[in-house]
C-alpha positions in Angstrom: 0.0 0.0 0.0 2.9 2.3 0.8 4.0 2.1 -2.8 0.8 3.8 -4.1 1.3 7.6 -4.6 -1.5 8.7 -2.2 0.1 6.6 0.6 3.6 7.9 0.1 5.2 8.3 3.5 2.4 6.5 5.3 4.6 3.6 6.4 6.9 6.0 8.3 3.9 7.8 9.8 2.4 4.5 10.8 5.6 3.4 12.5 6.0 6.7 14.3 2.4 6.7 15.4 2.1 3.0 16.2 0.4 3.8 19.6 -2.4 5.7 17.8 -2.9 2.8 15.4 -2.9 0.4 18.3 -6.0 2.3 19.5 -7.5 1.7 16.1 -6.7 -2.0 16.4 -8.2 -2.2 19.9 -11.3 -0.2 18.9 -14.7 -2.0 18.5 -15.6 0.5 15.8 -12.4 1.1 13.7 -14.5 2.3 10.8 -15.2 5.4 12.9 -11.6 6.0 14.0 -10.1 9.4 13.2 -6.7 9.0 11.6 -4.0 11.4 12.8 -3.1 14.3 10.6 -2.2 14.7 7.8 -3.9 11.4 6.9 -7.2 12.2 8.6 -8.0 14.8 6.0 -5.8 13.5 3.1 -7.5 10.2 2.7 -11.0 9.6 1.3 -13.3 6.9 2.5 -12.0 4.3 0.1 -8.4 5.0 1.0 -9.3 4.9 4.7 -10.7 1.4 4.1 -7.3 0.4 2.7 -5.7 1.5 6.0 -8.4 -0.3 8.0 -7.9 -3.4 5.9 -4.3 -3.5 7.1 -5.1 -2.8 10.7 -8.5 -4.5 11.3 -9.6 -6.6 8.3 -12.1 -8.5 10.4 -14.2 -5.4 10.8 -14.1 -4.1 7.2 -17.8 -4.7 6.6 -19.0 -1.8 8.7 -16.5 0.4 6.9 -17.9 -0.8 3.6 -21.4 0.0 4.8 -20.3 3.6 5.7 -18.7 3.9 2.2 -21.8 2.8 0.4 -24.0 5.0 2.6 -21.8 8.1 1.9 -21.7 7.4 -1.9 -25.1 6.2 -2.8 -27.3 6.3 0.3 -28.7 4.3 3.1 -31.3 2.6 0.9 -28.5 0.3 -0.4 -27.4 -0.9 3.1 -30.7 -1.3 4.9 -32.4 -4.6 4.2 -36.0 -4.3 3.1 -38.6 -5.4 5.7 -39.6 -9.1 5.6 -43.1 -9.1 4.3 -44.2 -12.8 3.9 -47.5 -11.8 2.4 -45.9 -9.9 -0.4 -43.3 -12.7 -1.0 -46.0 -15.4 -1.0 -47.8 -13.6 -3.9 -44.8 -14.3 -6.1 -44.9 -18.0 -5.4 -46.8 -20.7 -7.3 -47.0 -24.5 -7.0 -44.2 -24.7 -9.6 -42.2 -21.8 -8.1 -42.1 -22.4 -4.3 -40.6 -20.2 -1.6 -37.0 -21.0 -0.9 -35.3 -19.4 2.0 -31.5 -19.1 1.9 -30.6 -18.2 5.4 -27.7 -16.5 7.1 -26.7 -17.3 10.7 -29.3 -16.2 13.2 -32.1 -15.8 10.6 -35.1 -18.0 11.2 -38.3 -17.1 9.3 -40.0 -20.4 10.3 -42.3 -18.9 13.0 -43.5 -16.1 10.6 -44.0 -18.7 7.8 -46.1 -21.0 10.1 -48.2 -18.1 11.4 -48.8 -17.0 7.9 -49.8 -20.5 6.7 -52.1 -20.8 9.7 -53.8 -17.5 8.8 -54.4 -18.9 5.3 -55.4 -22.3 6.6 -52.6 -24.0 4.8 -50.0 -26.6 5.7 -46.3 -25.9 5.5 -44.0 -28.5 4.0 -40.5 -27.9 5.4 -37.4 -29.4 3.8 -34.0 -28.7 5.3 -31.2 -28.9 2.7 -28.4 -28.4 5.2 -27.4 -29.0 8.8 -30.2 -28.3 11.2 
């Protein structure tokens, strides 16, 4: 990274200010960390993410969300509300609902309540570990 023109001299700065960057490393929200000058005002959001990628790559996703929010708006980072009734309208007997879940997501209760309100049975098939 230090070989890119915009980061020229950053390695020396990083070495000299290692205690400051240790605070960034220890921070639970490194995406909100204010870099010491001149880098705090010299780098844009994308360049800041390059620095964060070096210091805290495990928390890069919140920085990416900040970047997207700044550039094109919150609409692109906030998931739409889960509306099972609206989703169900798109399904047919030959195009069933398929839920691809992320850890912690469980739409089963909402699906069962919706099916009960429509007096329908739910056929559940788990394609993974359960």
